[in-house]
C-alpha positions as a printed NumPy array, in Angstrom:
array([[-20.536,   8.602, -26.481],
       [-20.212,   9.901, -23.411],
       [-17.407,   8.677, -21.317],
       [-18.335,   6.192, -18.557],
       [-17.353,   7.512, -15.577],
       [-18.26 ,  10.853, -16.102],
       [-15.048,  12.696, -15.736],
       [-14.232,  15.831, -17.513],
       [-12.483,  16.217, -19.951],
       [-10.172,  18.57 , -19.355],
       [ -6.713,  17.037, -19.093],
       [ -5.601,  16.355, -15.042],
       [ -3.111,  18.14 , -13.603],
       [  0.366,  16.06 , -13.042],
       [ -0.627,  14.738,  -9.903],
       [  2.705,  13.196,  -7.885],
       [  3.781,   9.779,  -7.974],
       [  1.959,   7.954,  -5.333],
       [ -1.238,   9.84 ,  -6.248],
       [ -4.196,   8.489,  -8.232],
       [ -5.284,   9.052, -11.386],
       [ -9.77 ,   9.854, -11.103],
       [-10.199,   7.687, -14.621],
       [ -8.46 ,   4.544, -14.051],
       [ -8.123,   4.538,  -9.629],
       [ -4.36 ,   3.439, -10.067],
       [ -1.301,   4.8  ,  -8.89 ],
       [ -0.027,   7.358, -10.638],
       [  3.312,   5.54 , -10.797],
       [  1.87 ,   2.809, -13.258],
       [ -1.623,   4.958, -14.45 ],
       [ -1.421,   4.792, -18.647],
       [ -4.461,   6.946, -19.258],
       [ -2.911,   9.877, -20.748],
       [ -1.274,   7.09 , -23.69 ],
       [ -5.24 ,   5.81 , -24.299],
       [ -7.065,   7.177, -27.276],
       [-10.485,   5.959, -27.469],
       [-11.167,   2.802, -30.346],
       [-15.15 ,   3.466, -31.774],
       [-16.012,  -0.427, -31.578],
       [-20.001,  -1.219, -33.389],
       [-20.603,  -4.334, -30.767],
       [-21.217,  -2.705, -27.685],
       [-19.46 ,  -4.132, -24.398],
       [-20.974,  -4.182, -20.779],
       [-18.4  ,  -4.874, -18.414],
       [-20.015,  -6.219, -14.813],
       [-17.547,  -5.738, -11.867],
       [-18.369,  -7.974,  -9.005],
       [-17.571,  -5.305,  -5.633],
       [-14.596,  -7.063,  -4.03 ],
       [-12.803,  -6.695,  -7.42 ],
       [-11.977,  -2.921,  -6.756],
       [ -9.483,  -3.158,  -4.68 ],
       [ -7.51 ,  -4.759,  -7.494],
       [ -4.083,  -2.901,  -8.282],
       [ -3.528,  -4.466, -10.921],
       [ -7.253,  -4.883, -12.384],
       [ -8.319,  -4.145, -15.87 ],
       [-11.913,  -3.237, -16.102],
       [-12.132,   0.314, -15.972],
       [ -8.782,   0.838, -18.218],
       [-10.108,  -1.024, -20.977],
       [-14.099,   0.503, -20.207],
       [-11.788,   3.824, -21.275],
       [-10.296,   2.555, -24.516],
       [-13.821,   2.061, -26.165],
       [-15.998,   4.615, -27.222],
       [-19.321,   2.02 , -26.158],
       [-18.677,   0.798, -23.93 ],
       [-20.185,   0.928, -20.188],
       [-18.954,  -0.749, -16.725],
       [-20.914,  -1.403, -13.369],
       [-20.518,  -2.694,  -9.987],
       [-22.536,  -4.496,  -8.426],
       [-24.171,  -8.234,  -7.655],
       [-26.956,  -7.535,  -9.565],
       [-29.404,  -6.269, -12.321],
       [-32.721,  -7.042, -12.68 ],
       [-32.356,  -6.252, -16.462],
       [-29.8  ,  -5.926, -19.677],
       [-30.986,  -2.437, -19.851],
       [-30.934,  -1.489, -16.15 ],
       [-27.396,  -2.642, -16.259],
       [-27.188,  -0.303, -19.846],
       [-28.845,   2.532, -18.945],
       [-30.29 ,   2.778, -22.403],
       [-33.154,  -0.263, -23.93 ],
       [-31.574,  -3.237, -25.288],
       [-32.731,  -6.669, -26.657],
       [-30.605,  -9.451, -24.674],
       [-31.236, -12.29 , -27.387],
       [-29.224,  -9.647, -29.348],
       [-25.877,  -9.893, -26.419],
       [-23.907, -12.523, -25.138],
       [-22.165, -12.954, -21.854],
       [-18.655, -14.095, -22.214],
       [-18.297, -17.104, -19.31 ],
       [-16.04 , -20.461, -20.012],
       [-18.13 , -22.016, -16.983],
       [-17.32 , -26.245, -17.564],
       [-15.977, -25.4  , -20.32 ],
       [-12.16 , -27.567, -20.971],
       [ -9.97 , -26.457, -23.866],
       [-11.198, -30.506, -25.58 ],
       [-14.365, -29.021, -25.221],
       [-14.383, -26.621, -28.183],
       [-14.67 , -27.576, -31.676],
       [-11.743, -28.434, -34.323],
       [ -9.609, -24.829, -34.84 ],
       [-12.289, -23.021, -33.421],
       [-10.548, -20.235, -30.644],
       [-14.22 , -18.603, -29.681],
       [-17.338, -20.651, -29.823],
       [-21.401, -19.472, -29.301],
       [-22.604, -22.063, -27.007],
       [-26.855, -22.895, -26.058],
       [-28.291, -22.771, -22.536],
       [-26.766, -26.906, -22.393],
       [-23.907, -25.402, -23.221],
       [-23.138, -27.245, -26.456],
       [-21.624, -25.943, -29.304],
       [-24.076, -24.072, -32.129],
       [-24.664, -25.727, -35.086],
       [-23.963, -22.565, -37.534],
       [-21.16 , -20.457, -35.011],
       [-20.78 , -17.55 , -38.189],
       [-24.675, -16.707, -38.104],
       [-24.652, -17.227, -34.784],
       [-21.493, -15.013, -34.049],
       [-22.995, -12.63 , -36.304],
       [-26.888, -11.745, -34.752],
       [-23.992, -10.573, -31.503],
       [-24.539,  -6.578, -31.052],
       [-23.338,  -6.675, -27.437],
       [-20.914,  -8.458, -25.354],
       [-21.167,  -8.862, -21.264],
       [-17.944,  -9.524, -19.452],
       [-17.387, -10.105, -15.626],
       [-14.76 ,  -8.936, -14.28 ],
       [-14.314, -11.057, -10.608],
       [-12.735, -14.146, -10.234],
       [-13.74 , -17.622, -11.801],
       [-16.329, -17.534,  -7.739],
       [-16.465, -14.156,  -8.551],
       [-18.368, -14.89 , -12.238],
       [-19.964, -17.329, -11.103],
       [-21.599, -15.377,  -8.757],
       [-22.318, -12.374, -11.171],
       [-23.569, -15.585, -13.909],
       [-26.459, -17.22 , -11.073],
       [-27.74 , -13.951,  -9.685],
       [-28.441, -12.074, -12.716],
       [-30.627, -14.291, -14.694],
       [-31.55 , -11.89 , -17.514],
       [-28.33 , -13.418, -18.82 ],
       [-29.044, -16.469, -19.864],
       [-31.774, -15.201, -22.774],
       [-28.568, -13.822, -24.401],
       [-26.306, -16.646, -26.579],
       [-22.846, -17.362, -24.289],
       [-19.255, -17.323, -25.259],
       [-16.37 , -18.635, -24.128],
       [-13.126, -18.488, -25.28 ],
       [-10.154, -20.694, -26.373],
       [ -6.954, -18.031, -26.406],
       [ -3.687, -20.039, -28.012],
       [ -1.603, -18.031, -25.443],
       [ -1.65 , -17.832, -21.791],
       [ -2.132, -13.649, -20.299],
       [  0.267, -10.92 , -20.082],
       [ -0.041, -11.27 , -16.622],
       [  2.387, -14.126, -16.026],
       [  3.54 , -14.562, -12.006],
       [  1.89 , -11.102, -11.368],
       [ -1.257, -13.053, -11.236],
       [ -1.953, -16.096, -10.166],
       [ -4.376, -18.128, -12.325],
       [ -6.412, -21.444, -11.644],
       [ -6.841, -22.306, -15.018],
       [ -4.051, -22.035, -17.975],
       [ -6.74 , -20.206, -20.339],
       [ -7.604, -17.82 , -18.085],
       [ -7.074, -14.12 , -19.079],
       [ -7.719, -10.029, -17.877],
       [-11.057,  -8.754, -18.723],
       [ -9.273,  -6.298, -20.972],
       [ -7.414,  -9.295, -22.825],
       [-11.196, -11.146, -22.727],
       [-12.546,  -7.653, -24.212],
       [-10.24 ,  -7.365, -26.787],
       [ -9.737, -10.767, -27.648],
       [-13.693, -11.308, -28.434],
       [-14.551,  -7.278, -30.244],
       [-11.102,  -8.192, -32.353],
       [-12.414, -11.054, -33.699],
       [-16.492, -10.376, -33.371],
       [-15.574,  -7.12 , -35.79 ],
       [-12.646,  -8.309, -37.839],
       [-10.492,  -5.477, -36.878],
       [ -7.167,  -6.786, -34.863],
       [ -6.173,  -3.167, -34.109],
       [ -8.218,  -2.74 , -31.624],
       [ -6.596,  -6.2  , -29.534],
       [ -3.32 ,  -4.654, -30.688],
       [ -4.257,  -1.314, -28.628],
       [ -5.489,  -2.473, -25.97 ],
       [ -3.226,  -5.182, -25.391],
       [  0.132,  -2.471, -25.499],
       [ -1.775,  -0.134, -22.842],
       [ -1.857,  -3.336, -20.618],
       [  1.681,  -4.276, -21.05 ],
       [  3.052,  -1.047, -19.98 ],
       [  1.038,  -0.542, -17.681],
       [  2.772,  -4.071, -16.197],
       [  5.761,  -2.324, -16.542],
       [  5.535,   0.284, -15.351],
       [  3.98 ,  -1.579, -11.818],
       [  6.889,  -4.066, -12.422],
       [  9.732,  -1.154, -12.474],
       [  8.129,  -0.082,  -8.731],
       [  8.799,  -3.283,  -7.272],
       [ 11.404,  -3.645,  -5.695],
       [ 14.085,  -6.243,  -6.871],
       [ 14.462,  -9.303,  -5.519],
       [ 17.462, -10.313,  -4.078],
       [ 18.99 , -13.903,  -6.167],
       [ 19.543, -16.878,  -4.745],
       [ 22.951, -18.757,  -4.462],
       [ 24.337, -20.428,  -6.667],
       [ 27.361, -21.736,  -4.989],
       [ 24.484, -23.241,  -2.866],
       [ 22.164, -24.717,  -5.234],
       [ 22.208, -28.824,  -5.298],
       [ 24.466, -29.346,  -2.308],
       [ 23.245, -31.473,   0.108],
       [ 22.376, -30.377,   3.947],
       [ 24.863, -32.202,   6.011],
       [ 24.054, -34.   ,   8.64 ],
       [ 23.874, -33.666,  11.891],
       [ 24.454, -35.827,  15.039],
       [ 26.586, -38.861,  16.512],
       [ 28.495, -40.489,  13.885],
       [ 27.536, -43.422,  12.308],
       [ 28.13 , -46.802,  14.238],
       [ 29.918, -48.872,  11.864]])
């Protein structure tokens, strides 16, 4: 499949530390594109990014698409159909949308970290059969409210399956990006988690998470060191000021 961003195959010249990569659009200081080796994925991936998510320096949507040969990345709020968003014919009934919605960890069937839901949000009885029918997945890139907007503004998503994830570990973002729920993952982590399990290829998740970790490490290295708190003052009660109390 061609590059989802229509960039030249010629390797770019070394950029200045504050320059922007033409592929991932990140500062050269945190770009990891030179280490990305595209993976041939059997399950197609469509990433729909909310327009307000474009400016996030630590966003992962573009990096995710660069990692996979069958991946399409689009920015916008709505598309008339799945085929229009993909740029090729596609049956929405054979695709699934990764959307947690109001699903809570306790709502998942016991022992499952990935669940296929019906239109009412209930888990389908035969999970393995439902997963086997999936030919592609749609991942919504944005905050919780932005993802909800994309979900409701594209009614064709209701024609396909809906998938929810319950990861066993928190996001690699750590304290770099605050999330409203512990089970929230980055777009890259979500796509890696889902594709590796649908295709039964753990190497997909390993490769994508390695790139994500490198990017975060480089970002942390560019941040100024914060002064450590004075431990001598820790635990001390503030001195009382004002006139002495009468005994």
